[in-house]
N, C-alpha and C positions, 0 to 999 in steps of 0.2 A: 244419218236422218237427210232427206231431200230437202232442197232449199223451199220448195213449194209446201211441204209440210210444217216447216218452221214458219213460213208465211201464214199458213192456216191457222197454226197454234197462237201465234200473235193475234190474228183477227179475232179468235175465238176469245181470246184472253181480254182484248180491248171490248167485245161485247159483254163479255161478263164482269167487267167493272162497271161498263157503262148501266148495263140493266140493274146490277145489284144496288147503285146510287139511286136510280131510278124508282125501283122497287121500296127502296128504303124511304124515299121521299114521299111516294105514295102512301106508303103503310103509316106514315106520321099522322093521318087523318084519324087514327084511332084514339090518340091522346085527346080528342075533342068530342069523341063519341061514348059518353060513360056508360050508356045503356049497353054498348057492344063489348065491353070489356069482360064480361061474363063469358062471352062465347069467343073472342078472337085473341084474349090475351092469356093464352092456354099455357104457355111456357112460364110466365110470370106468376100464375096460379099455383102451378107445380112446384116452382122453387121458393116463392115467397108466401103462400098463401092466397087469400080473396085480394084483389085489386081495389084499393079505395081511393087512390089518387093517380094522377097521370104519371107522377114521377116514379110509380111502382112498376109501371110497364117496363119490359125488357125490349132492347132492340129487335131480337128476333121475333117477337111479336108483331112488329111493323110487317115483317115479310109475310107472316100469316094473314094478316088483314089485306095487306095487297094482293095474295094468292085468292082469297076469298072474293074479292070485289072488284080488283083492278089487276087481272091476270096476265096480260101481253107481256111487261116487263118481268114478272116472275117466271113465266114459262121461257123466255128467252135466257132468263139466267139458268134456268135447269139444263135447256137444251145446249147452250154452250159450257156448261159444266160437263155434261155427258161427253159431248164431243173431245173436250180437253183430255178427259179420263180414257176414253177409248183411245184417242191417238197417242197417248204417252204409253197406255199398256202395249198397245201393238209396237211401239218403237222399243219400249225396255224388254218386251218378252217375245220378240221375232225370233229369238233362236231356241225358245222354250216353250214348244207349241203345247204340250200337257199343261203346264202351269197358266200357259193363256188361256185354256179352253176352262180351266176350273176358275179363273178370274172372271171370266166372261160368264159362265154358266152362274156363278154366285152372284153377278150385277143382275142378270136376267130374272132370277128368282127374285132378287130384293126389288127391282121394278115391278116385277107382277105383285107382289106382296103389297106395295104401296098403292098400284092402283086398285087393289082389292079393298083396301083401308078405305080408300077415298070415293068408293063407286057409290055409295048411297048419299053422298053429300047434299044438303039442301041448296047450296050456292051452285051458281054455274061456273065461278072460278075452280073451285075444286073438283067439280065435275070434268072440266078441262083438263085439269092435272091428272086425274084419273085416267083419262082417254091417253094423254101423253106418256105416262108410266108404262100402261099397257102395250101400247105401240111401241114403246123402246124396248121393252122386254121381249116383244115377240120380234122385233128386228134385231135385237143381240142374238137370240136363238137362231134366227137367219144367218146372221154374219158366222155363227159357230159352225151350221152345215156347210155354208158356202165355202169357208175356209178348210174343212175337212173332208168335203165330198170326194175329191180326187182321192185321197188316201183311203177312206171309206170304199171306194168304187175298186180300186186296186185290190183290197184284201178279199172284197166278196168275189172278183175275178180269180184271185189266187185259190180261193175256197173250193170255186165251182171247177176249176182246171184240174184239182187235186183227185 
């Protein structure tokens, strides 16, 4: 791995840490807004039943609240995480092109599915997340196409020459 890629990874990791802490802080407002618990404390409700006290709220619900109403840092968190994953996948699977394509394809499908799930959200933050995931899924498909375009073009040329 080149030195500049290591610097990119370190920078993305620092952005991930900072944006995670900022999102967690912003999402802490959920504890003070009891009428929002029913809508934003999704994971707490799934795991523990209805939320009746602020102490029942899990930390992951802070991120849900922040994503819904303060989306800047959660979007930075998601973008830096995706960047780290793409960089590490590219580095670890640089010699295994087929496996790299499979992972990128699965990532793209997952991102597009998350985009579809959040598409009709009533909040601006989750609508932004839907757009971000959709754009990231399409860009991941473009990475697959660009990475393999020369290989596919060579095979097509071989078929036409035969």
